[in-house]
TIKEGU-310220 format. One line per field, with one value per atom (N, C-alpha, C): residue number from 1; residue in one letter; chain; atom name; y, z, x. Coordinates in steps of 0.2 Angstrom, whole numbers, plus 2048, in hexadecimal, padded with zeros to 3 digits. Layout:
num [NUM ...]
residuo [A ...]
cadena [A ...]
atomo [CA ...]
py [Y ...]
pz [Z ...]
px [X ...]
//
This chain:
num [1 1 1 2 2 2 3 3 3 4 4 4 5 5 5 6 6 6 7 7 7 8 8 8 9 9 9 10 10 10 11 11 11 12 12 12 13 13 13 14 14 14 15 15 15 16 16 16 17 17 17 18 18 18 19 19 19 20 20 20 21 21 21 22 22 22 23 23 23 24 24 24 25 25 25 26 26 26 27 27 27 28 28 28 29 29 29 30 30 30 31 31 31 32 32 32 33 33 33 34 34 34 35 35 35 36 36 36 37 37 37 38 38 38 39 39 39 40 40 40 41 41 41 42 42 42 43 43 43 44 44 44 45 45 45 46 46 46 47 47 47 48 48 48 49 49 49 50 50 50 51 51 51 52 52 52 53 53 53 54 54 54 55 55 55 56 56 56 57 57 57 58 58 58 59 59 59 60 60 60 61 61 61 62 62 62 63 63 63 64 64 64 65 65 65 66 66 66 67 67 67 68 68 68 69 69 69 70 70 70 71 71 71 72 72 72 73 73 73 74 74 74 75 75 75 76 76 76 77 77 77 78 78 78 79 79 79 80 80 80 81 81 81 82 82 82 83 83 83 84 84 84 85 85 85 86 86 86 87 87 87 88 88 88 89 89 89 90 90 90 91 91 91 92 92 92 93 93 93 94 94 94 95 95 95 96 96 96 97 97 97 98 98 98 99 99 99 100 100 100 101 101 101 102 102 102 103 103 103 104 104 104 105 105 105 106 106 106 107 107 107 108 108 108 109 109 109 110 110 110 111 111 111 112 112 112 113 113 113 114 114 114 115 115 115 116 116 116 117 117 117 118 118 118 119 119 119 120 120 120 121 121 121 122 122 122 123 123 123 124 124 124 125 125 125 126 126 126 127 127 127 128 128 128 129 129 129 130 130 130 131 131 131 132 132 132 133 133 133 134 134 134 135 135 135 136 136 136 137 137 137 138 138 138 139 139 139 140 140 140 141 141 141 142 142 142 143 143 143 144 144 144 145 145 145 146 146 146 147 147 147 148 148 148 149 149 149 150 150 150 151 151 151 152 152 152 153 153 153 154 154 154 155 155 155 156 156 156 157 157 157 158 158 158 159 159 159 160 160 160 161 161 161 162 162 162 163 163 163 164 164 164 165 165 165 166 166 166 167 167 167 168 168 168 169 169 169 170 170 170 171 171 171 172 172 172 173 173 173 174 174 174 175 175 175 176 176 176 177 177 177 178 178 178 179 179 179 180 180 180 181 181 181 182 182 182 183 183 183 184 184 184 185 185 185 186 186 186 187 187 187 188 188 188 189 189 189 190 190 190 191 191 191 192 192 192 193 193 193 194 194 194 195 195 195 196 196 196 197 197 197 198 198 198 199 199 199 200 200 200 201 201 201 202 202 202 203 203 203 204 204 204 205 205 205 206 206 206 207 207 207 208 208 208 209 209 209 210 210 210 211 211 211 212 212 212 213 213 213 214 214 214 215 215 215 216 216 216 217 217 217 218 218 218 219 219 219 220 220 220 221 221 221 222 222 222 223 223 223 224 224 224 225 225 225 226 226 226 227 227 227 228 228 228 229 229 229 230 230 230 231 231 231 232 232 232 233 233 233 234 234 234 235 235 235 236 236 236 237 237 237 238 238 238 239 239 239 240 240 240 241 241 241 242 242 242 243 243 243 244 244 244 245 245 245 246 246 246 247 247 247 248 248 248 249 249 249 250 250 250 251 251 251 252 252 252 253 253 253 254 254 254 255 255 255 256 256 256 257 257 257 258 258 258 259 259 259 260 260 260 261 261 261 262 262 262 263 263 263 264 264 264 265 265 265 266 266 266 267 267 267 268 268 268 269 269 269 270 270 270 271 271 271 272 272 272 273 273 273 274 274 274 275 275 275 276 276 276 277 277 277 278 278 278 279 279 279 280 280 280]
residuo [M M M K K K F F F E E E K K K W W W Q Q Q A A A L L L G G G N N N D D D Y Y Y V V V I I I L L L E E E A A A G G G D D D L L L P P P W W W E E E L L L T T T E E E L L L R R R I I I Q Q Q R R R I I I C C C D D D P P P H H H F F F G G G V V V G G G S S S D D D G G G I I I L L L L L L L L L A A A R R R A A A T T T D D D P P P A A A Y Y Y V V V A A A E E E L L L R R R I I I F F F N N N P P P D D D G G G S S S E E E A A A E E E L L L S S S G G G N N N G G G A A A R R R E E E A A A I I I L L L Y Y Y L L L R R R R R R H H H G G G W W W T T T D D D A A A E E E T T T F F F S S S I I I L L L T T T A A A S S S G G G P P P V V V T T T P P P T T T I I I T T T D D D E E E R R R T T T C C C S S S V V V E E E M M M G G G Q Q Q A A A S S S T T T A A A S S S K K K D D D F F F P P P D D D G G G A A A P P P D D D G G G L L L G G G T T T L L L T T T S S S G G G D D D R R R D D D W W W K K K F F F Q Q Q H H H V V V S S S I I I G G G N N N P P P Q Q Q C C C A A A I I I E E E A A A G G G A A A D D D L L L E E E E E E L L L D D D L L L G G G K K K I I I G G G P P P G G G I I I E E E R R R N N N S S S Q Q Q F F F P P P N N N R R R T T T N N N V V V S S S F F F F F F R R R V V V S S S G G G S S S R R R V V V R R R A A A R R R I I I F F F E E E R R R G G G V V V G G G E E E T T T L L L S S S S S S G G G T T T G G G A A A S S S G G G A A A A A A V V V A A A A A A Y Y Y L L L A A A G G G A A A P P P S S S P P P I I I T T T V V V E E E L L L D D D G G G G G G E E E L L L K K K V V V D D D I I I S S S P P P E E E L L L D D D V V V T T T L L L T T T G G G W W W A A A E E E P P P I I I A A A A A A G G G E E E L L L A A A P P P E E E M M M M M M A A A A A A L L L A A A D D D L L L G G G]
cadena [A A A A A A A A A A A A A A A A A A A A A A A A A A A A A A A A A A A A A A A A A A A A A A A A A A A A A A A A A A A A A A A A A A A A A A A A A A A A A A A A A A A A A A A A A A A A A A A A A A A A A A A A A A A A A A A A A A A A A A A A A A A A A A A A A A A A A A A A A A A A A A A A A A A A A A A A A A A A A A A A A A A A A A A A A A A A A A A A A A A A A A A A A A A A A A A A A A A A A A A A A A A A A A A A A A A A A A A A A A A A A A A A A A A A A A A A A A A A A A A A A A A A A A A A A A A A A A A A A A A A A A A A A A A A A A A A A A A A A A A A A A A A A A A A A A A A A A A A A A A A A A A A A A A A A A A A A A A A A A A A A A A A A A A A A A A A A A A A A A A A A A A A A A A A A A A A A A A A A A A A A A A A A A A A A A A A A A A A A A A A A A A A A A A A A A A A A A A A A A A A A A A A A A A A A A A A A A A A A A A A A A A A A A A A A A A A A A A A A A A A A A A A A A A A A A A A A A A A A A A A A A A A A A A A A A A A A A A A A A A A A A A A A A A A A A A A A A A A A A A A A A A A A A A A A A A A A A A A A A A A A A A A A A A A A A A A A A A A A A A A A A A A A A A A A A A A A A A A A A A A A A A A A A A A A A A A A A A A A A A A A A A A A A A A A A A A A A A A A A A A A A A A A A A A A A A A A A A A A A A A A A A A A A A A A A A A A A A A A A A A A A A A A A A A A A A A A A A A A A A A A A A A A A A A A A A A A A A A A A A A A A A A A A A A A A A A A A A A A A A A A A A A A A A A A A A A A A A A A A A A A A A A A A A A A A A A A A A A A A A A A A A A A A A A A A A A A A A A A A A A A A A A A A A A A A A A A A A A A A A A A A A A A A A A A A A A A A A A A A A A A A A A A A A A A A A A A A A A A A A A A A A A A A A A A A A A A A A A A A A A]
atomo [N CA C N CA C N CA C N CA C N CA C N CA C N CA C N CA C N CA C N CA C N CA C N CA C N CA C N CA C N CA C N CA C N CA C N CA C N CA C N CA C N CA C N CA C N CA C N CA C N CA C N CA C N CA C N CA C N CA C N CA C N CA C N CA C N CA C N CA C N CA C N CA C N CA C N CA C N CA C N CA C N CA C N CA C N CA C N CA C N CA C N CA C N CA C N CA C N CA C N CA C N CA C N CA C N CA C N CA C N CA C N CA C N CA C N CA C N CA C N CA C N CA C N CA C N CA C N CA C N CA C N CA C N CA C N CA C N CA C N CA C N CA C N CA C N CA C N CA C N CA C N CA C N CA C N CA C N CA C N CA C N CA C N CA C N CA C N CA C N CA C N CA C N CA C N CA C N CA C N CA C N CA C N CA C N CA C N CA C N CA C N CA C N CA C N CA C N CA C N CA C N CA C N CA C N CA C N CA C N CA C N CA C N CA C N CA C N CA C N CA C N CA C N CA C N CA C N CA C N CA C N CA C N CA C N CA C N CA C N CA C N CA C N CA C N CA C N CA C N CA C N CA C N CA C N CA C N CA C N CA C N CA C N CA C N CA C N CA C N CA C N CA C N CA C N CA C N CA C N CA C N CA C N CA C N CA C N CA C N CA C N CA C N CA C N CA C N CA C N CA C N CA C N CA C N CA C N CA C N CA C N CA C N CA C N CA C N CA C N CA C N CA C N CA C N CA C N CA C N CA C N CA C N CA C N CA C N CA C N CA C N CA C N CA C N CA C N CA C N CA C N CA C N CA C N CA C N CA C N CA C N CA C N CA C N CA C N CA C N CA C N CA C N CA C N CA C N CA C N CA C N CA C N CA C N CA C N CA C N CA C N CA C N CA C N CA C N CA C N CA C N CA C N CA C N CA C N CA C N CA C N CA C N CA C N CA C N CA C N CA C N CA C N CA C N CA C N CA C N CA C N CA C N CA C N CA C N CA C N CA C N CA C N CA C N CA C N CA C N CA C N CA C N CA C N CA C N CA C N CA C N CA C N CA C N CA C N CA C N CA C N CA C N CA C N CA C N CA C N CA C N CA C N CA C N CA C N CA C N CA C N CA C N CA C N CA C N CA C N CA C N CA C N CA C N CA C N CA C N CA C N CA C N CA C N CA C N CA C N CA C N CA C N CA C N CA C N CA C N CA C N CA C N CA C N CA C N CA C N CA C N CA C N CA C N CA C N CA C N CA C N CA C N CA C N CA C N CA C N CA C]
py [E13 E12 E0E E10 E0D E06 E02 DFC DF9 DF5 DF1 DEA DE6 DDF DDC DD9 DD6 DCE DCB DC4 DC2 DBD DBA DB3 DB0 DA8 DA6 DAA DA9 DAA DAC DAE DB6 DB7 DBE DC2 DC8 DCC DD3 DD6 DDC DE1 DE6 DEB DF1 DF3 DF9 DFE E04 E09 E0B E0A E0C E13 E18 E1E E1F E1B E1B E18 E14 E11 E16 E15 E1A E16 E10 E0C E07 E04 DFF DF8 DF5 DEF DE9 DE8 DE3 DDC DD7 DD0 DCF DD1 DD1 DD5 DDA DDE DDB DD8 DD4 DCE DCB DC5 DC7 DCD DCF DD2 DD5 DD7 DD2 DCC DC7 DC2 DC2 DBE DBE DB9 DB9 DBB DBA DBC DC2 DC4 DCA DD0 DCE DD3 DD3 DD5 DD5 DCE DCA DC4 DC3 DC0 DC0 DBB DB9 DB5 DB9 DBF DC3 DCB DCE DD6 DD8 DDC DDF DE7 DE8 DEF DF3 DF8 DFC E03 E04 E0B E0E E15 E18 E16 E15 E13 E19 E18 E1D E1D E18 E17 E19 E1E E1F E1A E15 E0F E0B E0C E07 E0C E09 E0C E0C E06 E05 E00 E00 DFA DF6 DF0 DEB DE6 DE6 DE1 DDD DD6 DD1 DCE DCD DCA DC4 DBF DB9 DBA DB6 DB7 DB6 DB2 DB1 DB6 DBC DC1 DC1 DBB DBB DBF DC1 DC4 DBF DC0 DBC DC0 DBC DC0 DC2 DBE DBF DBB DBD DBA DBB DB7 DB8 DBB DB8 DBB DC1 DC2 DC8 DCE DCC DD1 DD4 DCF DD2 DD6 DD4 DD8 DDF DE0 DE6 DEA DE7 DEA DED DE9 DEC DF1 DF1 DF6 DFD DFC E02 E06 E02 E05 E08 E04 E07 E0D E0E E14 E19 E19 E1E E1F E1A E1A E1A E17 E18 E17 E19 E18 E14 E11 E0D E06 E03 DFC DF7 DF9 DF5 DFA DF7 DFB DF6 DF8 DF4 DF6 DF1 DF2 DEE DF0 DED DE9 DE2 DDE DDC DD8 DD5 DD0 DCD DC9 DCC DD3 DD7 DDA DDD DE0 DDB DDC DD9 DDE DDB DE0 DDD DE1 DDE DE2 DDF DE2 DE1 DE6 DE6 DE6 DE1 DDF DE2 DE2 DE5 DE7 DE9 DEB DE6 DDF DDA DD5 DD6 DD1 DD4 DD0 DD3 DCD DCE DC9 DCC DC8 DCA DC6 DCA DC7 DC5 DBF DBD DBD DBD DBC DB5 DB4 DAD DA8 DA3 D9D D9A D97 D93 D8D D88 D81 D81 D86 D87 D8E D8E D94 D93 D99 D99 D96 D95 D92 D8A D88 D80 D80 D82 D83 D7C D77 D71 D6C D6F D6B D6B D66 D65 D6B D6D D72 D71 D6B D6A D6B D6C D6D D67 D61 D5B D58 D55 D52 D4E D4B D47 D49 D48 D4A D45 D45 D41 D45 D44 D48 D44 D43 D3F D38 D35 D2E D2C D31 D2F D33 D30 D33 D37 D3D D41 D43 D42 D45 D4C D51 D58 D5B D61 D66 D6C D6F D75 D7A D80 D85 D8C D90 D97 D9C D9F DA3 DA9 DAD DB3 DB0 DAA DA7 D9F D9B D94 D90 D8C D87 D80 D7C D74 D71 D6F D6C D65 D62 D5A D58 D53 D50 D4B D4B D46 D42 D43 D3E D3D D37 D36 D37 D37 D37 D3F D43 D4A D4D D4B D4D D4A D44 D41 D43 D47 D49 D4D D4C D50 D55 D5B D60 D63 D63 D65 D60 D5A D55 D55 D56 D55 D5B D61 D67 D6A D6A D6D D6A D64 D60 D62 D64 D66 D6D D71 D78 D7A D76 D77 D72 D6E D69 D6D D69 D6C D6E D6B D6D D74 D77 D7E D82 D85 D89 D8F D92 D97 D95 D8E D8B D8B D88 D88 D88 D8A D89 D82 D7F D78 D78 D75 D74 D6C D69 D62 D63 D5F D60 D5A D5A D55 D58 D55 D58 D54 D58 D55 D59 D57 D5C D62 D68 D6E D71 D6D D6F D6B D6F D6D D6E D69 D6A D6A D6F D70 D72 D6F D71 D74 D79 D7E D7D D7C D7D D83 D89 D8F D90 D92 D94 D99 D98 D9D D9D D99 D9A D93 D8E D87 D86 D81 D80 D86 D88 D8E D8C D90 D8F D90 D95 D96 D9A D99 D9D D9E DA4 DA6 DA3 DA4 DA1 D9A D97 D90 D8D D90 D8E D8E D94 D94 D8F D8D D88 D81 D80 D79 D79 D7F D7F D7E D82 D81 D7A D76 D6F D6B D6C D69 D6A D70 D72 D6E D6E D6B D63 D61 D5A D58 D5D D5C D5F D63 D66 D6C D6D D73 D79 D7F D86 D89 D8D D8F D89 D89 D84 D88 D84 D87 D83 D86 D83 D84 D7E D7E D7E D83 D83 D82 D81 D81 D87 D8D D93 D95 D92 D94 D92 D95 D94 D9A D98 D9D D9A D9F D9D D9F D9A D9B D9A D9F D9F D9E D99 D98 D98 D9C D9C D96 D94 D90 D91 D98 D9A D9B D98 D98 D9F DA4 DAA DA8 DAB DA9 DAF DAE DB4 DB0 DB4 DB1 DB5 DB2 DB6 DB4 DB9 DB7 DBE DBD DC2 DC4 DC9 DCB DD1 DD1 DD6 DD8 DDE DE0 DDD DDC DD9 DDF DE3 DE8 DED DF3 DF9 DFB DFD E00 E03 E04 E08 E04 E03 DFF E04 E01 E04 E07 E0C E0F E0A E05 E00 DFB DFA DF5 DF9 DFF E03 E03 E04 E05 DFE DF8 DF2 DF1 DF3 DF2 DF6 DFC E00 DFD DFA DF7 DF1 DEE DE8 DE9 DEF DF2 DEE]
pz [3ED 3F4 3F7 3FD 400 403 404 408 40B 410 412 412 411 412 418 41C 422 422 426 427 42F 431 437 437 437 436 430 42B 424 422 427 426 424 41E 41B 41A 41B 41A 417 413 410 415 418 41C 419 41A 417 41C 41B 420 41C 420 41E 41B 41E 41B 414 412 40B 406 408 403 3FF 3F8 3F4 3F3 3F5 3F4 3F9 3F9 3FE 3FD 402 401 401 3FA 3F9 3F9 3F8 3F8 3F2 3EC 3E6 3E6 3E9 3EA 3EE 3F4 3F8 3F5 3F1 3ED 3E8 3E5 3E0 3E3 3E9 3EC 3EF 3F1 3F4 3EF 3E9 3E4 3E2 3E2 3E2 3DB 3D6 3CF 3CC 3CE 3CC 3D1 3D7 3DC 3E0 3E7 3EB 3ED 3EF 3F1 3F9 3FC 403 406 40C 410 412 411 413 413 415 416 41D 420 426 425 427 426 42C 42D 433 432 437 437 43E 43E 445 449 44F 454 456 456 458 460 463 46A 46D 471 473 477 479 47D 478 472 46D 468 467 462 45B 459 452 452 44C 44B 445 446 441 43E 438 434 430 430 42D 428 422 41C 41A 418 415 40E 40A 403 3FF 402 3FE 3FE 402 403 409 40D 413 419 41E 423 429 42C 432 438 43E 444 447 446 44A 446 447 444 449 44C 451 44E 448 444 441 43E 43B 441 447 44C 44E 44E 450 44B 444 43F 43F 440 441 447 44C 453 452 44F 44E 448 443 43E 442 446 449 44D 451 455 450 44B 446 443 442 43E 442 449 44D 450 44F 451 459 45C 463 465 46B 46D 474 475 47B 47A 47F 47F 47F 483 484 482 47E 47C 479 477 474 46D 469 463 463 45E 45E 458 458 453 452 44D 44D 452 455 45B 462 462 468 469 46F 470 471 46E 470 472 477 47B 47A 476 475 47A 47C 47F 47A 478 473 477 475 479 475 46F 46B 464 45F 459 454 456 452 456 45D 461 466 466 46B 46E 474 477 476 474 473 478 47C 480 47B 479 474 477 47D 480 483 485 488 483 483 47E 481 47D 47F 47B 47E 47B 478 47A 477 474 46E 46A 465 462 45D 457 456 450 451 456 457 45B 458 45C 45F 45C 45E 462 464 467 46E 471 479 47C 482 485 486 486 486 47F 47A 473 470 473 470 46B 465 460 45B 457 452 44B 446 43F 43A 434 42F 429 427 421 41E 418 415 416 416 418 41F 423 42A 42F 435 43B 43F 441 445 44B 451 457 458 45A 45A 460 461 467 464 465 462 467 465 469 465 469 466 46A 465 468 463 463 45E 458 456 450 452 44D 44F 44D 452 451 452 44D 44E 44F 455 456 457 453 452 454 459 45B 456 452 44D 44F 454 456 451 450 44C 445 443 43C 439 43E 43C 436 435 42F 428 429 423 420 424 422 41C 418 412 414 416 418 413 40D 407 405 407 406 40C 412 418 41A 41A 41D 41A 414 411 414 415 418 41F 423 42A 42A 426 426 425 420 41E 421 426 429 42C 42C 42E 435 439 440 441 43C 43D 438 43A 435 432 435 433 430 42F 42D 433 432 438 436 43A 439 43C 439 43B 43D 443 445 446 443 445 449 44F 453 456 459 45D 463 469 46F 472 474 478 47E 483 489 489 489 488 481 47D 476 471 46D 468 461 45D 456 452 44E 44B 444 440 439 438 434 434 42D 42D 427 429 426 428 424 427 424 41E 418 413 410 412 410 40E 412 410 415 413 417 417 41D 41E 422 422 425 42D 42F 436 437 43D 43F 446 448 450 453 450 454 453 44D 44D 452 453 458 45F 460 467 468 462 463 464 461 462 469 46C 472 478 477 47C 47C 476 476 479 478 47C 483 485 48C 490 48C 48F 490 48C 48C 491 494 49A 499 493 492 496 499 49D 499 49C 499 49C 498 491 48D 487 481 47B 479 473 46D 468 462 45C 45A 454 44E 449 443 43D 437 432 431 433 432 438 43D 443 44A 44F 456 459 45D 461 468 46C 473 475 479 47B 482 486 48D 48E 492 493 49B 49D 4A4 4A6 4AC 4AE 4AB 4AA 4A7 4A0 49D 495 492 496 493 48F 489 485 483 484 482 47D 477 472 471 470 470 469 465 45F 45C 456 452 44C 449 442 43F 439 436 42F 42D 426 420 41B 415 410 40E 409 40B 408 408 401 3FF 3F8 3F7 3F0 3EE 3E8 3E8 3E3 3DC 3D7 3D0 3CE 3CA 3C7 3C4 3C0 3BC 3C1 3C7 3CC 3CF 3D1 3D4 3CF 3C9 3C4 3C3 3C3 3C3 3C9 3CF 3D5 3D5 3D3 3D2 3CE 3C8 3C4 3C7 3CC 3CF 3D3 3D5 3D9 3DF]
px [B08 B06 B0C B0E B14 B12 B17 B16 B1C B1C B22 B20 B25 B24 B29 B25 B29 B28 B2C B2C B2D B2A B2C B2C B32 B33 B30 B31 B2F B28 B24 B1D B1D B1C B1D B16 B16 B10 B12 B0E B0E B0A B0E B0B B09 B02 B00 AFD AFD AFA AF3 AEE AE7 AE6 AEA AEA AED AF1 AF4 AEF AEA AE6 AE2 AE2 ADD AD7 AD6 AD0 ACF AC9 AC8 ACC ACF AD3 ACE ACC AC7 ACB AC7 AC9 ACE ACC ACF AD6 AD6 ADC AE1 ADE AE3 AE6 AE2 AE5 AEA AE9 AEE AF5 AF4 AFA AFE AFB AFE B01 AFE B01 B08 B0C B13 B15 B11 B13 B10 B0A B07 B06 B09 B09 B10 B0F B15 B17 B12 B13 B14 B0F B0F B0A B0B B06 B00 B00 AFA AFC AF7 AF8 AF6 AFA AF9 AF7 AF1 AEE AEE AF2 AF2 AEF AEB AE7 AE8 AE8 AE8 AE2 AE3 ADD AD9 AD3 ACE ACE ACF AD0 AD7 AD8 ADF AE2 ADF AE2 AE6 AE5 AE9 AED AF3 AF7 AF5 AF2 AEF AEA AE6 AE2 AE5 AE5 AE8 AE3 AE3 ADF AE3 AE2 AE6 AE2 AE5 AE2 AE6 AE3 AE6 AE7 AEB AEC AE6 AE1 ADB AD6 AD8 AD4 ACF ACF ACB ACF ACB ACE ACF AD5 AD7 AD6 AD4 AD3 ADA ADF AE5 AEA AF1 AF6 AFC AFF B04 B0A B0C B12 B10 B0A B08 B08 B06 B05 B0C B11 B18 B1A B19 B1C B19 B12 B0F B11 B12 B14 B1B B20 B27 B27 B22 B21 B1F B1A B17 B1D B21 B26 B2C B2D B33 B30 B2A B27 B25 B26 B24 B1D B19 B12 B12 B17 B18 B1F B21 B28 B28 B22 B21 B24 B26 B28 B22 B1D B17 B11 B0D B07 B02 AFC AF7 AF5 AF3 AF0 AE9 AE5 ADE ADE ADC ADB AD4 AD2 ACB ACA ACF ACD ACE ACF ACF AD6 AD8 ADE AE4 AEA AF0 AF5 AF9 AFE B05 B09 B10 B15 B1A B20 B26 B29 B2E B35 B39 B3F B45 B45 B4A B47 B4B B48 B45 B46 B44 B40 B3F B3C B37 B31 B2C B28 B25 B21 B1A B15 B0E B09 B06 B00 AFB AF9 AF5 AEE AED AE6 AE5 ADF ADE ADB ADF ADC AD6 AD2 ACC ACC AC9 AC7 AC0 ABC AB6 AB5 AB1 AB1 AAB AA9 AA4 AA7 AAD AB0 AB0 AAE AAD AA6 AA1 A9B A98 A99 A96 A9B AA1 AA6 AA5 AA8 AA8 AAC AAA AAE AB5 AB8 ABF AC2 ABE AC1 AC4 AC3 AC5 AC0 AC3 ABF AC2 ABF AC1 ABF AC3 AC0 AC4 AC2 AC5 AC7 ACE AD0 AD6 AD7 ADC ADB AD5 AD4 AD6 AD6 AD9 AD5 AD4 AD1 AD6 AD4 AD9 AD6 AD9 AD7 ADA AD6 AD8 AD6 ADA AD8 AD7 AD0 ACF AD1 AD4 AD7 AD5 AD2 AD0 AD5 ADA ADF ADF AD9 AD8 AD5 AD7 AD4 AD4 AD0 ACF AD5 AD7 ADD ADA ADC ADB AE2 AE4 AEA AEA AEE AEE AF5 AF6 AFC AFD B02 B04 B09 B0D B12 B18 B1A B20 B1F B18 B17 B17 B18 B17 B1B B21 B25 B23 B1F B1D B17 B13 B0C B0C B07 B06 B00 B03 AFE AF9 AFC AF8 AF2 AF3 AEE AE9 AEC AE8 AE4 AE8 AE6 ADF ADE AD8 AD2 AD2 ACC ACB AD0 ACF ACD AD1 ACF AC8 AC5 ABE AB9 ABB AB7 AB0 AAB AA4 AA4 AA8 AA8 AAB AAE AB1 AAE AA8 AA4 AA8 AAD AB1 AB8 AB8 ABF AC3 AC9 ACE AD5 AD9 AE1 AE2 AE7 AE9 AF0 AF2 AF9 AFA AFF B01 B07 B07 B0D B0F B15 B18 B1B B1B B1D B23 B28 B2E B2F B2D B2E B2B B2F B2C B2D B2F B30 B2A B28 B23 B25 B25 B26 B20 B1E B18 B18 B14 B13 B0C B0B B05 B02 AFB AF7 AF2 AF4 AF0 AEA AE5 ADE ADF ADD ADE AE5 AEA AF0 AF3 AF2 AF5 AFB AFF B05 B09 B0C B10 B16 B1B B21 B20 B1B B1A B14 B11 B0B B0C B0B B0B B05 AFF AF9 AF9 AFC AFC B01 B07 B0B B08 B04 B01 AFC AF8 AF3 AF6 AFB AFF B02 B04 B07 B02 AFC AF7 AF4 AF4 AF2 AF7 AFD B02 B02 B01 B00 AFA AF5 AEF AF0 AF5 AF6 AFC AFE B03 B0A B0B B12 B13 B19 B1A B1B B19 B1A B20 B24 B23 B25 B22 B23 B26 B2C B2F B2C B29 B26 B2B B2D B31 B2D B2D B2A B2F B2C B31 B35 B32 B36 B3A B3A B3D B3A B3C B39 B35 B30 B2C B2C B2B B2A B23 B20 B19 B18 B16 B15 B0D B0B B04 B03 AFE AFD AF7 AF6 AF1 AEA AE9 AE3 AE3 AE8 AE9 AEA AED AEF AF6 AF6 AFC B00 B06 B0B B10 B10 B14 B1B B20 B27 B2A B2C B30 B33 B35 B38 B35 B36 B33 B38 B38 B3D B3B B3C B3A B3E B3B B3F B40 B3B B3B B36 B38 B33 B33 B2D B2C B26 B24 B1E B1C B15 B12 B12 B14 B15 B0E B0E B08 B04 B07 B04 B00 B03 B00 AFA AFB AF6 AEF AF1 AEB AE8 AEC AE9 AE4 AE7 AE3 ADD ADD AD7 AD2 AD4 ACF ACC ACF ACC AC5 AC5 ABF ABD]
//
């Protein structure tokens, strides 16, 4: 079975085409493929299928390394989009793909860069069912109270302005308690950020992953929180893996711009395929 591995700001995914799968992509199989020692190693899997609706070039499903399915990934979406163009699924510069969170529309600017219309962000969602309409709240994790901004941008985001303490935070200690806080029944992604004018420095604790070098939806969530607090758009978000540009309209329509590139292409060995088949 063929695969490619791509990365965007250090956020790496294995890309598979659904038509090549000889079996269902189960939770255990996802975990094995993503394992850095017993598999290919990645932050998740991007599964691409031919769209049944001609309005879309492809259908994209996104899986975390723990086997859970994510609604959307900004970095993963760009990797999938540029993969589709490179492999001839479309020759258009602007097109749409379908994700679990709904349609996303990219515009490709060159072979490694594209802007993606991520949809309209919201401060109220089913992922924060008891929250106030403005998405503001407070929770406790790591023996400390945190004020947060809930943002739904294809998936749930909990954005926390950390100020000068940002770089010293132990996300491995703080993050799990926020990700699994009872206020978020579907768990949540977490971004800790600091604002300086139209620039935001952010660190990401991703749902089902842990601390990560970057996250497109995490960057979007932090940018929207900063925008709601008065920062001007567009906002440049500095992540551990690099920078992304986030444009936000007054209606909270979000466009994310950044790069993605392939790392490797290969084929899973017969021994690996047999091991995956046995996992069922």
